[in-house]
C-alpha positions in Angstrom: -12.3 39.4 31.0 -10.4 36.2 31.3 -6.8 35.8 32.0 -6.7 32.5 30.1 -3.6 32.1 27.9 -4.0 29.8 25.0 -0.7 28.4 23.9 0.2 28.9 20.2 0.8 25.9 18.1 4.3 25.5 16.7 4.4 26.3 13.0 7.4 25.1 11.0 9.0 26.8 8.0 6.7 24.8 5.7 3.7 26.4 7.4 2.6 23.1 8.9 1.9 22.5 12.5 4.1 19.8 14.1 1.2 17.3 14.4 0.2 17.9 10.7 3.8 17.3 9.6 4.0 14.1 11.7 0.7 12.8 10.4 1.7 13.5 6.7 5.2 12.0 7.2 3.7 8.7 8.6 1.0 8.7 5.9 3.7 9.0 3.2 5.4 6.0 4.8 2.3 4.0 4.3 1.0 4.0 7.9 -2.8 3.9 8.1 -5.2 6.1 10.0 -5.3 3.9 13.1 -1.5 3.4 13.2 -0.9 7.1 12.9 -3.4 7.8 15.6 -1.9 5.2 17.9 1.7 6.4 17.3 0.8 10.1 17.9 -1.8 9.6 20.6 -4.6 11.4 18.6 -8.0 10.5 17.3 -8.2 8.6 14.0 -10.8 11.2 12.9 -8.2 14.0 13.4 -5.7 11.9 11.3 -8.3 11.6 8.5 -9.1 15.3 8.6 -5.4 16.3 8.3 -4.8 13.9 5.5 -7.9 15.1 3.6 -6.9 18.6 4.0 -3.3 18.3 2.7 -3.1 15.1 0.7 -5.9 15.9 -1.7 -8.1 13.2 -0.2 -8.0 10.3 2.2 -9.5 7.7 0.0 -7.5 4.4 0.3 -9.0 3.2 -2.9 -7.6 6.2 -4.7 -4.2 5.6 -3.3 -4.4 2.0 -4.3 -5.4 2.9 -7.9 -2.6 5.4 -8.1 0.0 2.8 -6.9 -1.4 0.2 -9.3 -1.2 2.7 -12.2 2.4 3.6 -11.4 3.4 -0.1 -11.1 1.6 -0.9 -14.4 3.4 1.9 -16.2 6.8 0.7 -14.8 6.0 -2.9 -15.9 5.1 -1.7 -19.4 8.2 0.4 -19.7 10.3 -2.6 -18.7 8.6 -4.8 -21.3 9.1 -2.2 -24.0 12.7 -1.9 -23.1 13.2 -5.6 -23.3 11.4 -5.8 -26.7 13.6 -3.0 -28.0 16.7 -5.1 -27.1 15.4 -8.3 -28.6 13.2 -7.5 -31.6 
């Protein structure tokens, strides 16, 4: 039998490990895989794995489409508001 003690990873009140929380925070700030990996000193594949696990996917194209859709909706709302003021 081994006397090896494996340290437990810190889990926060949100049930995320510290590294997972850091990765997701940076991802939400718009930092890419490589940037997150460099800042945290971890492998970019680890970053991608964490993002895929918690963010519903790591597809940059999907994030771009979602951002474009939001921007388009905001622009249309502004146009409609302007038309309502000046029929």
